TORKOL-4160 file (C-alpha; in steps of 0.2 Angstrom, whole numbers, padded with zeros to 4 digits, m for minus):
414
<pt num="1" X="m0257" Y="m0222" Z="0428"/>
<pt num="2" X="m0267" Y="m0208" Z="0420"/>
<pt num="3" X="m0285" Y="m0206" Z="0422"/>
<pt num="4" X="m0292" Y="m0209" Z="0404"/>
<pt num="5" X="m0309" Y="m0204" Z="0408"/>
<pt num="6" X="m0303" Y="m0187" Z="0414"/>
<pt num="7" X="m0292" Y="m0185" Z="0398"/>
<pt num="8" X="m0308" Y="m0189" Z="0387"/>
<pt num="9" X="m0318" Y="m0176" Z="0397"/>
<pt num="10" X="m0305" Y="m0163" Z="0395"/>
<pt num="11" X="m0304" Y="m0166" Z="0376"/>
<pt num="12" X="m0323" Y="m0165" Z="0375"/>
<pt num="13" X="m0322" Y="m0148" Z="0384"/>
<pt num="14" X="m0310" Y="m0142" Z="0371"/>
<pt num="15" X="m0321" Y="m0148" Z="0356"/>
<pt num="16" X="m0336" Y="m0139" Z="0364"/>
<pt num="17" X="m0326" Y="m0123" Z="0364"/>
<pt num="18" X="m0322" Y="m0125" Z="0346"/>
<pt num="19" X="m0340" Y="m0127" Z="0342"/>
<pt num="20" X="m0344" Y="m0111" Z="0352"/>
<pt num="21" X="m0331" Y="m0101" Z="0342"/>
<pt num="22" X="m0339" Y="m0108" Z="0326"/>
<pt num="23" X="m0356" Y="m0104" Z="0331"/>
<pt num="24" X="m0352" Y="m0086" Z="0336"/>
<pt num="25" X="m0344" Y="m0084" Z="0318"/>
<pt num="26" X="m0360" Y="m0091" Z="0310"/>
<pt num="27" X="m0371" Y="m0079" Z="0319"/>
<pt num="28" X="m0363" Y="m0064" Z="0311"/>
<pt num="29" X="m0368" Y="m0057" Z="0294"/>
<pt num="30" X="m0352" Y="m0061" Z="0285"/>
<pt num="31" X="m0351" Y="m0079" Z="0293"/>
<pt num="32" X="m0332" Y="m0077" Z="0296"/>
<pt num="33" X="m0321" Y="m0079" Z="0311"/>
<pt num="34" X="m0312" Y="m0064" Z="0317"/>
<pt num="35" X="m0293" Y="m0065" Z="0317"/>
<pt num="36" X="m0293" Y="m0069" Z="0336"/>
<pt num="37" X="m0306" Y="m0082" Z="0334"/>
<pt num="38" X="m0296" Y="m0090" Z="0319"/>
<pt num="39" X="m0281" Y="m0091" Z="0330"/>
<pt num="40" X="m0290" Y="m0098" Z="0345"/>
<pt num="41" X="m0299" Y="m0111" Z="0334"/>
<pt num="42" X="m0282" Y="m0117" Z="0327"/>
<pt num="43" X="m0275" Y="m0118" Z="0345"/>
<pt num="44" X="m0290" Y="m0129" Z="0351"/>
<pt num="45" X="m0289" Y="m0140" Z="0335"/>
<pt num="46" X="m0271" Y="m0144" Z="0339"/>
<pt num="47" X="m0275" Y="m0147" Z="0357"/>
<pt num="48" X="m0288" Y="m0159" Z="0352"/>
<pt num="49" X="m0277" Y="m0169" Z="0341"/>
<pt num="50" X="m0263" Y="m0169" Z="0354"/>
<pt num="51" X="m0276" Y="m0175" Z="0367"/>
<pt num="52" X="m0282" Y="m0189" Z="0356"/>
<pt num="53" X="m0264" Y="m0195" Z="0353"/>
<pt num="54" X="m0261" Y="m0195" Z="0372"/>
<pt num="55" X="m0277" Y="m0205" Z="0375"/>
<pt num="56" X="m0273" Y="m0218" Z="0362"/>
<pt num="57" X="m0255" Y="m0220" Z="0369"/>
<pt num="58" X="m0262" Y="m0222" Z="0387"/>
<pt num="59" X="m0275" Y="m0234" Z="0382"/>
<pt num="60" X="m0262" Y="m0244" Z="0373"/>
<pt num="61" X="m0250" Y="m0243" Z="0388"/>
<pt num="62" X="m0263" Y="m0249" Z="0400"/>
<pt num="63" X="m0268" Y="m0264" Z="0388"/>
<pt num="64" X="m0250" Y="m0269" Z="0387"/>
<pt num="65" X="m0249" Y="m0268" Z="0406"/>
<pt num="66" X="m0264" Y="m0279" Z="0408"/>
<pt num="67" X="m0258" Y="m0292" Z="0395"/>
<pt num="68" X="m0241" Y="m0294" Z="0402"/>
<pt num="69" X="m0246" Y="m0292" Z="0421"/>
<pt num="70" X="m0230" Y="m0281" Z="0423"/>
<pt num="71" X="m0227" Y="m0264" Z="0429"/>
<pt num="72" X="m0222" Y="m0251" Z="0416"/>
<pt num="73" X="m0218" Y="m0234" Z="0422"/>
<pt num="74" X="m0231" Y="m0222" Z="0414"/>
<pt num="75" X="m0224" Y="m0208" Z="0404"/>
<pt num="76" X="m0218" Y="m0192" Z="0413"/>
<pt num="77" X="m0231" Y="m0178" Z="0413"/>
<pt num="78" X="m0232" Y="m0168" Z="0397"/>
<pt num="79" X="m0224" Y="m0151" Z="0398"/>
<pt num="80" X="m0237" Y="m0137" Z="0395"/>
<pt num="81" X="m0227" Y="m0128" Z="0381"/>
<pt num="82" X="m0240" Y="m0114" Z="0380"/>
<pt num="83" X="m0235" Y="m0108" Z="0397"/>
<pt num="84" X="m0216" Y="m0108" Z="0396"/>
<pt num="85" X="m0204" Y="m0098" Z="0386"/>
<pt num="86" X="m0197" Y="m0107" Z="0370"/>
<pt num="87" X="m0180" Y="m0110" Z="0378"/>
<pt num="88" X="m0187" Y="m0118" Z="0393"/>
<pt num="89" X="m0199" Y="m0129" Z="0382"/>
<pt num="90" X="m0184" Y="m0136" Z="0373"/>
<pt num="91" X="m0173" Y="m0138" Z="0389"/>
<pt num="92" X="m0188" Y="m0148" Z="0396"/>
<pt num="93" X="m0187" Y="m0160" Z="0381"/>
<pt num="94" X="m0168" Y="m0161" Z="0383"/>
<pt num="95" X="m0170" Y="m0166" Z="0401"/>
<pt num="96" X="m0181" Y="m0181" Z="0396"/>
<pt num="97" X="m0169" Y="m0188" Z="0383"/>
<pt num="98" X="m0165" Y="m0203" Z="0395"/>
<pt num="99" X="m0180" Y="m0213" Z="0388"/>
<pt num="100" X="m0174" Y="m0225" Z="0374"/>
<pt num="101" X="m0181" Y="m0239" Z="0364"/>
<pt num="102" X="m0189" Y="m0244" Z="0347"/>
<pt num="103" X="m0208" Y="m0240" Z="0349"/>
<pt num="104" X="m0215" Y="m0224" Z="0343"/>
<pt num="105" X="m0232" Y="m0226" Z="0352"/>
<pt num="106" X="m0227" Y="m0228" Z="0370"/>
<pt num="107" X="m0213" Y="m0216" Z="0376"/>
<pt num="108" X="m0208" Y="m0228" Z="0390"/>
<pt num="109" X="m0205" Y="m0242" Z="0378"/>
<pt num="110" X="m0200" Y="m0232" Z="0362"/>
<pt num="111" X="m0193" Y="m0215" Z="0366"/>
<pt num="112" X="m0198" Y="m0207" Z="0350"/>
<pt num="113" X="m0202" Y="m0190" Z="0358"/>
<pt num="114" X="m0209" Y="m0177" Z="0346"/>
<pt num="115" X="m0218" Y="m0162" Z="0353"/>
<pt num="116" X="m0228" Y="m0149" Z="0343"/>
<pt num="117" X="m0234" Y="m0132" Z="0349"/>
<pt num="118" X="m0243" Y="m0117" Z="0341"/>
<pt num="119" X="m0230" Y="m0102" Z="0344"/>
<pt num="120" X="m0241" Y="m0087" Z="0344"/>
<pt num="121" X="m0229" Y="m0075" Z="0350"/>
<pt num="122" X="m0216" Y="m0079" Z="0337"/>
<pt num="123" X="m0229" Y="m0077" Z="0324"/>
<pt num="124" X="m0233" Y="m0060" Z="0330"/>
<pt num="125" X="m0215" Y="m0055" Z="0331"/>
<pt num="126" X="m0212" Y="m0061" Z="0313"/>
<pt num="127" X="m0226" Y="m0049" Z="0306"/>
<pt num="128" X="m0221" Y="m0035" Z="0317"/>
<pt num="129" X="m0203" Y="m0035" Z="0309"/>
<pt num="130" X="m0210" Y="m0035" Z="0291"/>
<pt num="131" X="m0209" Y="m0019" Z="0280"/>
<pt num="132" X="m0224" Y="m0025" Z="0269"/>
<pt num="133" X="m0234" Y="m0039" Z="0277"/>
<pt num="134" X="m0239" Y="m0029" Z="0292"/>
<pt num="135" X="m0248" Y="m0017" Z="0281"/>
<pt num="136" X="m0257" Y="m0029" Z="0270"/>
<pt num="137" X="m0274" Y="m0036" Z="0273"/>
<pt num="138" X="m0273" Y="m0052" Z="0283"/>
<pt num="139" X="m0287" Y="m0065" Z="0284"/>
<pt num="140" X="m0286" Y="m0080" Z="0295"/>
<pt num="141" X="m0292" Y="m0097" Z="0288"/>
<pt num="142" X="m0301" Y="m0109" Z="0299"/>
<pt num="143" X="m0293" Y="m0126" Z="0304"/>
<pt num="144" X="m0305" Y="m0136" Z="0293"/>
<pt num="145" X="m0299" Y="m0127" Z="0277"/>
<pt num="146" X="m0283" Y="m0125" Z="0267"/>
<pt num="147" X="m0289" Y="m0111" Z="0255"/>
<pt num="148" X="m0298" Y="m0094" Z="0254"/>
<pt num="149" X="m0310" Y="m0089" Z="0240"/>
<pt num="150" X="m0316" Y="m0071" Z="0239"/>
<pt num="151" X="m0328" Y="m0063" Z="0227"/>
<pt num="152" X="m0322" Y="m0047" Z="0219"/>
<pt num="153" X="m0328" Y="m0035" Z="0205"/>
<pt num="154" X="m0321" Y="m0039" Z="0188"/>
<pt num="155" X="m0318" Y="m0021" Z="0183"/>
<pt num="156" X="m0304" Y="m0015" Z="0172"/>
<pt num="157" X="m0310" Y="0002" Z="0166"/>
<pt num="158" X="m0320" Y="0017" Z="0173"/>
<pt num="159" X="m0326" Y="0021" Z="0155"/>
<pt num="160" X="m0345" Y="0022" Z="0154"/>
<pt num="161" X="m0352" Y="0004" Z="0151"/>
<pt num="162" X="m0337" Y="m0004" Z="0160"/>
<pt num="163" X="m0339" Y="0002" Z="0178"/>
<pt num="164" X="m0342" Y="m0013" Z="0190"/>
<pt num="165" X="m0337" Y="m0024" Z="0175"/>
<pt num="166" X="m0352" Y="m0019" Z="0164"/>
<pt num="167" X="m0365" Y="m0008" Z="0173"/>
<pt num="168" X="m0372" Y="0005" Z="0161"/>
<pt num="169" X="m0383" Y="0019" Z="0166"/>
<pt num="170" X="m0389" Y="0033" Z="0154"/>
<pt num="171" X="m0400" Y="0048" Z="0152"/>
<pt num="172" X="m0416" Y="0045" Z="0142"/>
<pt num="173" X="m0429" Y="0055" Z="0133"/>
<pt num="174" X="m0447" Y="0051" Z="0137"/>
<pt num="175" X="m0451" Y="0034" Z="0130"/>
<pt num="176" X="m0433" Y="0031" Z="0126"/>
<pt num="177" X="m0427" Y="0013" Z="0124"/>
<pt num="178" X="m0418" Y="0005" Z="0139"/>
<pt num="179" X="m0404" Y="m0008" Z="0138"/>
<pt num="180" X="m0400" Y="m0021" Z="0150"/>
<pt num="181" X="m0383" Y="m0021" Z="0159"/>
<pt num="182" X="m0376" Y="m0030" Z="0174"/>
<pt num="183" X="m0360" Y="m0031" Z="0185"/>
<pt num="184" X="m0347" Y="m0044" Z="0182"/>
<pt num="185" X="m0338" Y="m0053" Z="0196"/>
<pt num="186" X="m0322" Y="m0064" Z="0198"/>
<pt num="187" X="m0315" Y="m0074" Z="0212"/>
<pt num="188" X="m0298" Y="m0072" Z="0221"/>
<pt num="189" X="m0292" Y="m0089" Z="0227"/>
<pt num="190" X="m0278" Y="m0091" Z="0239"/>
<pt num="191" X="m0271" Y="m0109" Z="0243"/>
<pt num="192" X="m0260" Y="m0110" Z="0258"/>
<pt num="193" X="m0241" Y="m0112" Z="0255"/>
<pt num="194" X="m0228" Y="m0119" Z="0267"/>
<pt num="195" X="m0214" Y="m0108" Z="0274"/>
<pt num="196" X="m0202" Y="m0119" Z="0284"/>
<pt num="197" X="m0185" Y="m0119" Z="0293"/>
<pt num="198" X="m0175" Y="m0131" Z="0303"/>
<pt num="199" X="m0162" Y="m0128" Z="0317"/>
<pt num="200" X="m0151" Y="m0141" Z="0326"/>
<pt num="201" X="m0145" Y="m0137" Z="0343"/>
<pt num="202" X="m0132" Y="m0145" Z="0353"/>
<pt num="203" X="m0134" Y="m0152" Z="0371"/>
<pt num="204" X="m0122" Y="m0138" Z="0377"/>
<pt num="205" X="m0133" Y="m0124" Z="0370"/>
<pt num="206" X="m0149" Y="m0133" Z="0376"/>
<pt num="207" X="m0143" Y="m0131" Z="0394"/>
<pt num="208" X="m0144" Y="m0112" Z="0393"/>
<pt num="209" X="m0163" Y="m0109" Z="0391"/>
<pt num="210" X="m0161" Y="m0090" Z="0392"/>
<pt num="211" X="m0149" Y="m0088" Z="0378"/>
<pt num="212" X="m0158" Y="m0101" Z="0367"/>
<pt num="213" X="m0175" Y="m0091" Z="0369"/>
<pt num="214" X="m0167" Y="m0075" Z="0363"/>
<pt num="215" X="m0156" Y="m0082" Z="0349"/>
<pt num="216" X="m0168" Y="m0094" Z="0341"/>
<pt num="217" X="m0184" Y="m0083" Z="0342"/>
<pt num="218" X="m0175" Y="m0068" Z="0335"/>
<pt num="219" X="m0166" Y="m0078" Z="0321"/>
<pt num="220" X="m0182" Y="m0087" Z="0315"/>
<pt num="221" X="m0193" Y="m0072" Z="0317"/>
<pt num="222" X="m0182" Y="m0061" Z="0306"/>
<pt num="223" X="m0179" Y="m0075" Z="0293"/>
<pt num="224" X="m0197" Y="m0078" Z="0291"/>
<pt num="225" X="m0202" Y="m0059" Z="0290"/>
<pt num="226" X="m0188" Y="m0057" Z="0277"/>
<pt num="227" X="m0195" Y="m0071" Z="0266"/>
<pt num="228" X="m0213" Y="m0066" Z="0268"/>
<pt num="229" X="m0209" Y="m0048" Z="0262"/>
<pt num="230" X="m0198" Y="m0054" Z="0248"/>
<pt num="231" X="m0213" Y="m0065" Z="0242"/>
<pt num="232" X="m0225" Y="m0050" Z="0243"/>
<pt num="233" X="m0212" Y="m0040" Z="0233"/>
<pt num="234" X="m0208" Y="m0052" Z="0219"/>
<pt num="235" X="m0215" Y="m0069" Z="0223"/>
<pt num="236" X="m0218" Y="m0080" Z="0207"/>
<pt num="237" X="m0233" Y="m0090" Z="0213"/>
<pt num="238" X="m0233" Y="m0109" Z="0212"/>
<pt num="239" X="m0226" Y="m0114" Z="0229"/>
<pt num="240" X="m0225" Y="m0096" Z="0236"/>
<pt num="241" X="m0236" Y="m0081" Z="0236"/>
<pt num="242" X="m0239" Y="m0070" Z="0220"/>
<pt num="243" X="m0229" Y="m0054" Z="0222"/>
<pt num="244" X="m0232" Y="m0036" Z="0216"/>
<pt num="245" X="m0217" Y="m0035" Z="0204"/>
<pt num="246" X="m0223" Y="m0041" Z="0187"/>
<pt num="247" X="m0241" Y="m0043" Z="0192"/>
<pt num="248" X="m0254" Y="m0037" Z="0179"/>
<pt num="249" X="m0261" Y="m0024" Z="0192"/>
<pt num="250" X="m0244" Y="m0015" Z="0193"/>
<pt num="251" X="m0242" Y="0002" Z="0184"/>
<pt num="252" X="m0224" Y="0005" Z="0178"/>
<pt num="253" X="m0221" Y="0023" Z="0174"/>
<pt num="254" X="m0210" Y="0027" Z="0160"/>
<pt num="255" X="m0194" Y="0037" Z="0163"/>
<pt num="256" X="m0191" Y="0054" Z="0156"/>
<pt num="257" X="m0183" Y="0057" Z="0138"/>
<pt num="258" X="m0165" Y="0056" Z="0139"/>
<pt num="259" X="m0165" Y="0051" Z="0158"/>
<pt num="260" X="m0148" Y="0045" Z="0163"/>
<pt num="261" X="m0144" Y="0028" Z="0172"/>
<pt num="262" X="m0143" Y="0029" Z="0191"/>
<pt num="263" X="m0155" Y="0043" Z="0193"/>
<pt num="264" X="m0172" Y="0047" Z="0201"/>
<pt num="265" X="m0180" Y="0063" Z="0195"/>
<pt num="266" X="m0193" Y="0074" Z="0203"/>
<pt num="267" X="m0203" Y="0072" Z="0187"/>
<pt num="268" X="m0202" Y="0053" Z="0190"/>
<pt num="269" X="m0210" Y="0056" Z="0207"/>
<pt num="270" X="m0224" Y="0067" Z="0201"/>
<pt num="271" X="m0228" Y="0055" Z="0187"/>
<pt num="272" X="m0229" Y="0040" Z="0199"/>
<pt num="273" X="m0239" Y="0050" Z="0212"/>
<pt num="274" X="m0252" Y="0054" Z="0199"/>
<pt num="275" X="m0254" Y="0036" Z="0193"/>
<pt num="276" X="m0260" Y="0030" Z="0210"/>
<pt num="277" X="m0278" Y="0026" Z="0210"/>
<pt num="278" X="m0288" Y="0040" Z="0219"/>
<pt num="279" X="m0296" Y="0028" Z="0232"/>
<pt num="280" X="m0279" Y="0022" Z="0238"/>
<pt num="281" X="m0270" Y="0039" Z="0240"/>
<pt num="282" X="m0274" Y="0040" Z="0258"/>
<pt num="283" X="m0265" Y="0024" Z="0262"/>
<pt num="284" X="m0251" Y="0024" Z="0249"/>
<pt num="285" X="m0233" Y="0025" Z="0254"/>
<pt num="286" X="m0216" Y="0025" Z="0246"/>
<pt num="287" X="m0204" Y="0010" Z="0247"/>
<pt num="288" X="m0186" Y="0012" Z="0241"/>
<pt num="289" X="m0170" Y="0004" Z="0240"/>
<pt num="290" X="m0157" Y="0012" Z="0251"/>
<pt num="291" X="m0147" Y="0016" Z="0236"/>
<pt num="292" X="m0161" Y="0028" Z="0230"/>
<pt num="293" X="m0158" Y="0039" Z="0246"/>
<pt num="294" X="m0144" Y="0050" Z="0238"/>
<pt num="295" X="m0156" Y="0054" Z="0224"/>
<pt num="296" X="m0169" Y="0060" Z="0235"/>
<pt num="297" X="m0157" Y="0070" Z="0246"/>
<pt num="298" X="m0151" Y="0079" Z="0230"/>
<pt num="299" X="m0167" Y="0080" Z="0221"/>
<pt num="300" X="m0172" Y="0098" Z="0215"/>
<pt num="301" X="m0186" Y="0107" Z="0206"/>
<pt num="302" X="m0178" Y="0117" Z="0192"/>
<pt num="303" X="m0182" Y="0136" Z="0193"/>
<pt num="304" X="m0174" Y="0147" Z="0180"/>
<pt num="305" X="m0155" Y="0144" Z="0181"/>
<pt num="306" X="m0156" Y="0137" Z="0199"/>
<pt num="307" X="m0167" Y="0125" Z="0209"/>
<pt num="308" X="m0176" Y="0121" Z="0225"/>
<pt num="309" X="m0173" Y="0105" Z="0235"/>
<pt num="310" X="m0189" Y="0095" Z="0236"/>
<pt num="311" X="m0185" Y="0081" Z="0248"/>
<pt num="312" X="m0174" Y="0090" Z="0261"/>
<pt num="313" X="m0181" Y="0106" Z="0269"/>
<pt num="314" X="m0189" Y="0117" Z="0266"/>
<pt num="315" X="m0206" Y="0110" Z="0262"/>
<pt num="316" X="m0210" Y="0108" Z="0243"/>
<pt num="317" X="m0214" Y="0089" Z="0241"/>
<pt num="318" X="m0209" Y="0085" Z="0259"/>
<pt num="319" X="m0221" Y="0088" Z="0273"/>
<pt num="320" X="m0207" Y="0085" Z="0286"/>
<pt num="321" X="m0188" Y="0084" Z="0284"/>
<pt num="322" X="m0181" Y="0067" Z="0277"/>
<pt num="323" X="m0197" Y="0058" Z="0282"/>
<pt num="324" X="m0210" Y="0060" Z="0268"/>
<pt num="325" X="m0211" Y="0063" Z="0249"/>
<pt num="326" X="m0226" Y="0072" Z="0242"/>
<pt num="327" X="m0233" Y="0071" Z="0260"/>
<pt num="328" X="m0232" Y="0052" Z="0260"/>
<pt num="329" X="m0220" Y="0041" Z="0271"/>
<pt num="330" X="m0204" Y="0034" Z="0264"/>
<pt num="331" X="m0199" Y="0017" Z="0269"/>
<pt num="332" X="m0182" Y="0010" Z="0265"/>
<pt num="333" X="m0182" Y="m0009" Z="0262"/>
<pt num="334" X="m0171" Y="m0023" Z="0256"/>
<pt num="335" X="m0185" Y="m0029" Z="0244"/>
<pt num="336" X="m0184" Y="m0015" Z="0231"/>
<pt num="337" X="m0172" Y="m0017" Z="0217"/>
<pt num="338" X="m0155" Y="m0008" Z="0217"/>
<pt num="339" X="m0154" Y="0010" Z="0209"/>
<pt num="340" X="m0159" Y="0010" Z="0191"/>
<pt num="341" X="m0168" Y="m0007" Z="0191"/>
<pt num="342" X="m0186" Y="m0008" Z="0189"/>
<pt num="343" X="m0194" Y="m0007" Z="0207"/>
<pt num="344" X="m0180" Y="0003" Z="0215"/>
<pt num="345" X="m0194" Y="0015" Z="0220"/>
<pt num="346" X="m0212" Y="0011" Z="0222"/>
<pt num="347" X="m0228" Y="0019" Z="0227"/>
<pt num="348" X="m0240" Y="0007" Z="0235"/>
<pt num="349" X="m0256" Y="0005" Z="0245"/>
<pt num="350" X="m0252" Y="m0012" Z="0253"/>
<pt num="351" X="m0270" Y="m0014" Z="0260"/>
<pt num="352" X="m0274" Y="m0019" Z="0243"/>
<pt num="353" X="m0263" Y="m0035" Z="0245"/>
<pt num="354" X="m0272" Y="m0050" Z="0252"/>
<pt num="355" X="m0264" Y="m0062" Z="0264"/>
<pt num="356" X="m0272" Y="m0078" Z="0270"/>
<pt num="357" X="m0264" Y="m0087" Z="0285"/>
<pt num="358" X="m0268" Y="m0102" Z="0296"/>
<pt num="359" X="m0266" Y="m0104" Z="0314"/>
<pt num="360" X="m0249" Y="m0095" Z="0316"/>
<pt num="361" X="m0233" Y="m0103" Z="0317"/>
<pt num="362" X="m0230" Y="m0122" Z="0322"/>
<pt num="363" X="m0215" Y="m0127" Z="0331"/>
<pt num="364" X="m0210" Y="m0145" Z="0333"/>
<pt num="365" X="m0195" Y="m0153" Z="0342"/>
<pt num="366" X="m0187" Y="m0170" Z="0339"/>
<pt num="367" X="m0172" Y="m0178" Z="0349"/>
<pt num="368" X="m0170" Y="m0192" Z="0337"/>
<pt num="369" X="m0167" Y="m0184" Z="0320"/>
<pt num="370" X="m0149" Y="m0180" Z="0326"/>
<pt num="371" X="m0148" Y="m0191" Z="0341"/>
<pt num="372" X="m0131" Y="m0198" Z="0338"/>
<pt num="373" X="m0124" Y="m0181" Z="0336"/>
<pt num="374" X="m0131" Y="m0175" Z="0353"/>
<pt num="375" X="m0143" Y="m0162" Z="0345"/>
<pt num="376" X="m0161" Y="m0158" Z="0346"/>
<pt num="377" X="m0169" Y="m0152" Z="0329"/>
<pt num="378" X="m0182" Y="m0139" Z="0329"/>
<pt num="379" X="m0194" Y="m0136" Z="0315"/>
<pt num="380" X="m0204" Y="m0120" Z="0312"/>
<pt num="381" X="m0218" Y="m0119" Z="0299"/>
<pt num="382" X="m0230" Y="m0105" Z="0294"/>
<pt num="383" X="m0244" Y="m0109" Z="0281"/>
<pt num="384" X="m0248" Y="m0093" Z="0271"/>
<pt num="385" X="m0252" Y="m0086" Z="0254"/>
<pt num="386" X="m0255" Y="m0069" Z="0246"/>
<pt num="387" X="m0258" Y="m0060" Z="0230"/>
<pt num="388" X="m0264" Y="m0042" Z="0225"/>
<pt num="389" X="m0282" Y="m0040" Z="0226"/>
<pt num="390" X="m0283" Y="m0031" Z="0209"/>
<pt num="391" X="m0281" Y="m0043" Z="0194"/>
<pt num="392" X="m0276" Y="m0029" Z="0182"/>
<pt num="393" X="m0274" Y="m0010" Z="0181"/>
<pt num="394" X="m0289" Y="0001" Z="0178"/>
<pt num="395" X="m0292" Y="0013" Z="0164"/>
<pt num="396" X="m0297" Y="0031" Z="0167"/>
<pt num="397" X="m0315" Y="0036" Z="0164"/>
<pt num="398" X="m0310" Y="0050" Z="0152"/>
<pt num="399" X="m0305" Y="0037" Z="0138"/>
<pt num="400" X="m0287" Y="0043" Z="0137"/>
<pt num="401" X="m0281" Y="0026" Z="0140"/>
<pt num="402" X="m0271" Y="0031" Z="0156"/>
<pt num="403" X="m0271" Y="0017" Z="0168"/>
<pt num="404" X="m0271" Y="0018" Z="0187"/>
<pt num="405" X="m0267" Y="0006" Z="0201"/>
<pt num="406" X="m0264" Y="0004" Z="0220"/>
<pt num="407" X="m0246" Y="m0002" Z="0215"/>
<pt num="408" X="m0235" Y="0010" Z="0205"/>
<pt num="409" X="m0216" Y="0008" Z="0201"/>
<pt num="410" X="m0203" Y="0016" Z="0190"/>
<pt num="411" X="m0196" Y="0008" Z="0174"/>
<pt num="412" X="m0178" Y="0004" Z="0173"/>
<pt num="413" X="m0165" Y="0017" Z="0168"/>
<pt num="414" X="m0153" Y="0007" Z="0157"/>
């Protein structure tokens, strides 16, 4: 029989730690949790919920024992999933499958055994394998919220009278007339979307904890990282993040007159580079489809009747052989369009893309979804959202109408 008073005391201790995390955040000027605090708060919140369910189950069990004056074997001690590898966690569940019955509340009577965990390492691995997401600005959302709202400047032009959305300063003669102006603001709102996957594992596979840990962790980390990057590149909103491709903040550079299909010219690269907003140039990088590589390797700057290679040695637009273009890193990804499609080559500062995330990845396991097939079902869920921090391109201060952005791509070559 479990000590209910000790269980209640442990839960109170976890709640007190949640309060201390919140108090520490409120003491700071921005009133926000750090990424580590957000993750910890989420972990504690799940622990508190799990403890409450365990206390309720034990109280129910002890009540039934008192009513029936019979001895009911108490549930086996819960496995501490946060201290064991993923494979061993699932193997432990498998070894407890002998429990059967109809009740969901009392394991000894019902056998509906569902465990949930906060898989921090798998979440970290997912982002470590991304091409885009690891370079974006990531903000954790506290456990008592499902959205993020951020204030931003409503600026679409650097022309005088439009900076900061409408601030206007001017030179005056003595006693000259002054006019009012003020900045304008907008709000960025991110509402968490759910990215999920299921995996059914046979009893035979469950017996090999080492292989299970390696296979399942790698497979789901890679799948989630691919889907998150794809959403950043071309997400359509609604039930998924808003992507860069097709967003109003994207600058699409026109191709050269008479340019052929399946080509990327040095002039394209120069024009894209010069449309990057100046404040983002230090962080901007190139992102290309693998089919663009032959174009870079053979790209040349025409000089008279000859030419000089600009991507391969020596020098020119490349600061080091094969690695940079115009001094900026070149990243090959699966999320850029194929050669000649819009977006086959992009120049982006991904720190200007905002990601909101909550509590890392949830892992749940059930032996009864596929009980008759001798399989355990795993469920993995990440709650996340994202969108560009810019709501539009920005017009040049010279009044030429030229627009700039932290996201630049090349138009299609039909």
